[in-house]
C-alpha positions in Angstrom: -62.8 81.7 19.1 -62.8 79.7 21.9 -59.3 79.4 23.8 -58.8 77.2 26.8 -55.5 77.6 28.8 -54.1 74.7 30.9 -52.4 76.3 34.1 -50.4 74.4 37.4 -51.2 77.1 39.8 -53.7 79.9 40.6 -53.7 82.7 38.7 -52.3 85.5 41.4 -50.1 88.0 39.5 -47.5 88.0 42.3 -46.7 84.6 42.0 -44.6 84.1 39.1 -43.9 85.0 35.8 -46.4 82.5 33.9 -49.1 83.5 36.2 -48.4 87.1 36.1 -48.4 86.9 32.2 -51.7 85.1 31.9 -53.3 87.4 34.1 -51.7 90.4 31.6 -52.7 88.5 28.4 -56.1 87.3 29.5 -58.4 90.5 29.7 -56.4 91.6 26.3 -58.4 88.1 25.0 -61.7 88.8 26.0 -61.4 92.2 24.8 -60.6 90.6 21.1 -63.8 88.8 21.8 -62.3 85.5 22.3 -64.3 83.3 25.2 -61.9 82.0 27.8 -61.6 79.1 29.7 -58.7 78.2 32.6 -58.3 74.4 33.0 -56.3 73.7 36.3 -54.6 70.6 36.9 -52.5 71.8 40.0 -55.2 72.7 42.2 -58.8 72.0 42.8 -60.0 75.8 43.9 -59.3 79.4 43.2 -59.2 81.9 45.9 -59.6 85.0 44.1 -62.7 85.1 42.0 -62.6 88.8 40.9 -59.0 87.9 38.8 -61.1 84.9 36.8 -64.0 87.1 36.2 -65.5 86.4 33.0 -63.5 83.5 32.6 -64.6 79.9 32.8 -62.8 77.8 35.6 -62.5 73.9 35.4 -60.2 71.7 37.2 -58.6 68.2 36.1 -60.2 65.3 38.4 -56.8 63.6 39.3 -54.1 65.9 40.3 -51.7 63.2 41.0 -51.2 61.3 38.6 -51.7 63.5 35.9 -51.4 61.0 33.2 -54.8 58.4 33.7 -58.0 57.4 31.4 -60.0 59.8 33.5 -58.2 62.8 32.8 -57.7 62.5 29.3 -61.4 62.1 29.3 -61.9 64.5 30.8 -60.2 67.1 28.8 -61.4 65.3 25.6 -64.8 66.2 26.7 -64.1 69.5 27.9 -62.6 70.4 24.5 -65.3 69.1 22.8 -68.5 70.7 25.0 -66.9 74.0 25.0 -66.2 74.0 21.4 -62.2 74.9 22.0 -60.6 75.8 18.9 -57.2 76.6 20.7 -55.8 75.0 23.9 -52.6 76.6 25.3 -50.5 74.5 27.4 -49.0 77.4 29.2 -45.8 76.5 31.0 -47.0 72.5 30.9 -43.8 71.5 29.2 -42.3 71.4 32.1 -44.7 69.2 33.5 -46.5 65.7 33.5 -49.7 67.4 31.8 -47.9 66.8 28.4 -48.8 63.1 28.0 -52.1 64.1 28.0 -51.7 66.1 24.3 -51.2 62.5 22.6 -54.8 61.8 23.0 -56.4 65.2 22.9 -54.7 65.4 19.3 -55.7 61.9 18.3 -59.8 62.8 19.4 -60.1 66.4 18.5 -59.2 68.9 15.9 -58.4 71.7 18.5 -54.6 73.2 18.0 -52.5 72.9 20.3 -50.0 75.6 21.1 -47.5 74.8 24.0 -45.6 77.4 25.5 -42.1 77.4 27.0 -41.3 80.2 30.2 -38.1 79.5 30.6 -34.8 78.8 28.9 -34.4 75.5 27.0 -31.0 75.0 28.5 -28.6 72.4 27.7 -27.8 69.3 30.2 -24.5 70.8 31.7 -26.4 74.0 32.9 -29.5 71.7 34.2 -27.2 69.5 36.2 -25.8 73.1 37.9 -29.0 74.0 38.4 -30.2 70.8 39.8 -27.3 70.9 42.0 -27.8 74.4 43.7 -31.1 73.4 44.0 -29.9 70.7 46.4 -30.3 73.6 49.2 -34.1 73.3 48.8 -33.7 70.0 50.1 -33.6 71.3 54.3 -34.5 67.9 55.7 -32.4 64.9 55.0 -34.7 62.8 57.1 -36.1 61.1 53.4 -34.3 58.1 51.8 -34.4 59.7 48.6 -33.6 63.0 49.8 -30.2 61.1 51.4 -29.8 59.4 47.4 -29.9 63.0 46.2 -27.2 64.3 48.5 -25.1 61.5 47.8 -25.5 61.2 43.7 -26.6 64.2 42.5 -25.5 63.9 39.0 -27.4 60.4 38.7 -30.6 62.5 40.2 -29.7 65.5 37.8 -29.4 63.6 34.8 -32.7 61.6 35.4 -34.7 64.5 36.0 -32.9 66.4 32.5 -34.3 63.5 30.7 -38.2 63.9 31.8 -37.9 67.4 31.2 -36.1 66.5 27.4 -39.3 63.7 27.2 -42.3 66.5 28.4 -40.5 69.1 25.8 -40.6 66.3 23.0 -44.1 65.0 23.6 -45.5 68.9 23.9 -43.7 69.7 20.5 -44.6 66.6 18.5 -48.3 66.8 19.4 -48.6 71.1 19.6 -48.9 72.8 16.4 -47.0 75.6 17.7 -44.4 75.5 20.3 -43.5 78.7 21.6 -40.1 80.3 23.0 -39.9 83.6 24.3 -36.6 84.6 22.5 -35.5 83.7 19.0 -32.0 83.3 21.2 -33.6 79.9 22.5 -34.0 78.1 19.0 -30.7 76.8 18.8 -31.3 75.4 22.1 -34.9 73.5 21.7 -34.0 72.6 18.4 -30.9 70.6 20.1 -33.6 69.3 22.7 -35.8 68.2 19.8 -33.1 66.3 17.6 -34.2 63.0 16.1 -37.8 64.6 16.8 -41.1 65.0 14.8 -40.2 68.5 13.3 -42.7 71.3 14.4 -43.2 74.9 14.2 -41.6 77.4 16.4 -42.9 80.5 16.9 -41.1 83.1 19.2 -43.3 85.7 21.9 -41.7 87.6 23.9 -43.4 88.9 27.7 -45.6 91.7 27.8 -45.0 94.3 30.5 -47.8 93.9 33.2 -48.5 98.2 33.2 -49.5 100.3 31.1 -48.2 103.8 32.1 -46.2 106.6 30.1 -44.0 107.4 32.6 -42.5 110.9 33.6 -39.6 111.2 35.4 -39.2 112.4 39.1 -37.5 112.4 41.7 -36.2 109.0 43.4 -34.3 107.5 46.6 -30.7 106.4 46.5 -32.4 102.5 46.4 -31.2 99.5 44.6 -34.5 96.8 43.7 -34.8 93.2 43.5 -38.4 92.3 42.8 -39.1 88.2 42.4 -39.8 85.1 43.9 -37.6 83.7 46.5 -36.6 80.1 45.0 -32.8 79.6 45.7 -32.3 77.5 42.6 -32.8 80.2 40.1 -32.9 83.6 41.7 -29.8 83.1 43.8 -30.3 86.5 46.2 -27.3 85.2 48.0 -25.1 86.2 45.2 -26.7 89.5 45.5 -26.1 89.8 49.3 -22.9 89.2 48.9 -22.5 92.0 46.1 -24.1 94.2 48.3 -21.6 93.2 51.3 -18.9 94.5 49.0 -21.0 98.1 48.4 -21.6 98.7 51.9 -17.6 98.2 52.8 -17.0 100.4 50.2 -19.4 102.8 51.9 -22.5 104.2 50.9 -25.6 105.7 51.6 -27.9 103.6 49.2 -30.1 100.8 50.3 -31.1 97.5 48.9 -34.9 96.5 48.7 -35.6 92.8 48.5 -39.5 92.5 47.4 -40.8 89.1 47.0 -41.8 86.0 49.0 -44.8 83.9 50.1 -48.4 84.5 50.5 -48.8 82.0 52.6 -47.7 81.9 56.5 -47.2 78.1 56.2 -43.4 77.5 57.4 -43.0 74.6 54.8 -43.3 77.2 52.4 -40.2 77.4 50.1 -40.3 81.2 49.6 -40.5 81.2 53.4 -38.0 79.0 53.8 -35.5 80.7 51.4 -36.7 84.2 53.2 -35.4 82.4 56.8 -32.3 81.6 55.0 -31.7 85.4 53.3 -32.0 87.1 56.7 -29.9 84.8 58.3 -27.0 85.6 55.6 -28.0 89.1 55.7 -27.0 89.3 59.4 -23.9 86.7 58.9 -22.8 89.6 56.7 -23.4 92.3 59.0 -25.6 94.0 56.2 -27.2 97.4 57.6 -28.8 99.0 54.5 -31.0 96.1 53.5 -34.7 95.8 53.5 -36.8 92.5 53.0 -40.3 94.1 52.1 -41.9 90.5 51.6 -44.9 89.8 49.1 -46.3 93.3 48.1 -47.3 95.2 44.8 -44.2 96.3 43.2 -45.1 99.3 41.6 -44.6 102.0 44.5 -41.4 100.4 44.6 -40.8 100.6 40.8 -41.5 104.4 40.9 -39.1 105.4 44.2 -35.7 103.1 43.0 -33.5 103.9 40.9 -31.6 100.2 39.8 -32.9 97.2 39.5 -30.8 94.0 39.7 -31.2 90.3 39.2 -28.5 87.7 40.0 -30.0 84.5 38.6 -28.6 81.6 38.0 -31.1 81.3 34.9 -34.2 82.9 33.3 -36.4 82.8 30.5 -38.0 86.1 29.8 -37.9 87.9 33.4 -41.3 89.7 33.0 -39.9 92.3 36.4 -37.1 93.2 33.9 -39.3 95.1 31.7 -41.4 96.5 34.5 -38.3 98.2 36.0 -36.9 99.8 33.0 -40.9 101.0 32.2 -40.4 102.7 35.2 -37.0 104.1 34.7 -34.9 101.9 36.7 -31.3 100.7 35.4 -30.8 97.3 35.1 -28.0 95.3 36.0 -28.3 91.3 35.3 -25.8 88.5 35.1 -25.8 87.2 31.2 -26.6 83.8 32.1 -29.6 83.8 29.9 -29.8 84.6 26.6 -32.8 86.6 26.3 -31.0 89.3 28.7 -29.6 90.9 24.8 -33.2 90.9 23.7 -34.4 93.1 27.0 -31.0 95.1 27.9 -28.3 96.8 25.2 -25.5 96.5 27.1 -24.2 100.1 28.4 -27.4 101.9 26.4 -30.2 101.1 28.5 -28.6 98.6 31.2 -26.1 96.5 32.5 -25.0 93.2 31.3 -22.1 91.7 33.7 -20.3 88.6 32.7 -22.1 85.7 34.9 -21.4 85.3 37.5 -18.6 87.8 38.8 -19.4 89.0 41.6 -16.7 91.5 41.9 -17.3 93.0 38.3 -20.7 93.0 39.7 -20.0 95.3 42.9 -17.8 97.8 40.6 -20.9 98.4 37.9 -23.3 98.4 40.5 -21.3 101.2 42.3 -20.5 103.0 39.2 -24.4 103.7 38.6 -24.5 104.8 42.5 -22.0 107.2 41.9 -22.4 108.2 38.3 -26.0 110.5 38.3 -25.3 111.6 34.6 -24.4 107.9 33.4 -27.5 106.7 35.1 -29.8 108.9 34.1 -29.0 108.7 30.5 -29.3 104.6 30.9 -32.5 105.1 32.3 -34.2 107.2 29.6 -33.2 104.4 27.5 -34.4 102.3 29.7 -37.9 103.5 29.3 -37.5 103.6 25.9 -36.6 100.2 25.5 -39.3 98.7 27.4 -42.1 99.9 24.8 -41.3 97.4 22.5 -42.9 95.1 25.2 -46.0 96.9 25.8 -49.2 94.8 25.6 -50.5 96.5 22.4 -47.3 95.1 20.8 -46.8 91.8 22.1 -50.7 90.9 22.3 -51.3 91.3 18.4 -48.8 88.4 17.9 -50.9 86.3 19.8 -53.8 86.9 17.9 -51.6 86.8 14.7 -50.6 83.5 15.7 -54.0 81.7 16.5 -55.2 82.9 13.0 -52.5 81.5 11.4 -53.0 78.4 13.1 -57.0 77.8 12.6 -56.6 79.2 8.6 -53.6 76.7 8.4 
């Protein structure tokens, strides 16, 4: 079987969920005898050759605009020359790469699988997310940015319609649309109402590490791991929660791991890192460490509680990773898949969105009650086994077989 994966950003596992999941699944596919190739449409070179070992790497001729006759011909030619059986549109439903699928489908017998790595949220939620993301516009010099600030609802609607268009195009020209959770089926059906019906499958994200965790002494530390992005992650909420914790007195520390591998001052994660550090100072926080972009495994081994205060999520890989290492997760119920990963008060805590007081109270209970926390930690380790690669990987190969034999 020959498999081609469409990707926007380079596969660097620390960068984000799509990249991390792809880096985990790719060696599994190769081990199953699948010939694997990547086609990047957001970059024109790779920096890490080791992680691409055994994978044929290609780059789309034109990055801007993606939709062009040259790109269509290149992609069709690549599929034909490489005898590609299955094309995975990895997260491309959110980008204009989906506009190339109709030409591909009409010219090639290839099976297309499009993956939605987020929650297919409704317009009201999307509007709120877009308004929050206005904080990412740190320069008001450009006319479009000024207009966006003046008319956020108009631009939110415009972005939502573009988002829905790409999902519809992907779904109509794919043999399978893969969601991260059964919980997202109702949302995607609403977005696809009136369009051509397509097959919908649900495959959760796999764990990144293959370990057998053994309990051992840990530090009094609360952990966040992830990219520093205001509109999605909302780490300002976690800092406000931690202010409540410190005001009540504590000998625990909060560790925030994440950020850019680039030193560019204009990188959005560097901008957000500076903003969060400034906020921590304004809140007079003392027990907060910004660890930067590092391998999270040592932190998983030494921390006890894992926190997410996200505006939305798809199926956060870091949540399963933390549970795998015996950290007790505390999250807002701001994404439907939270209930897939966490059984409330059995292996973690789900807090009403976005109640900071309730979040702080639940966090403090965990910090002070060793027996309760240890019981939830054992449950977290057990629950995480549902997302091991040896469970999730076969779901993918079964899907491939069904599509090729249909």
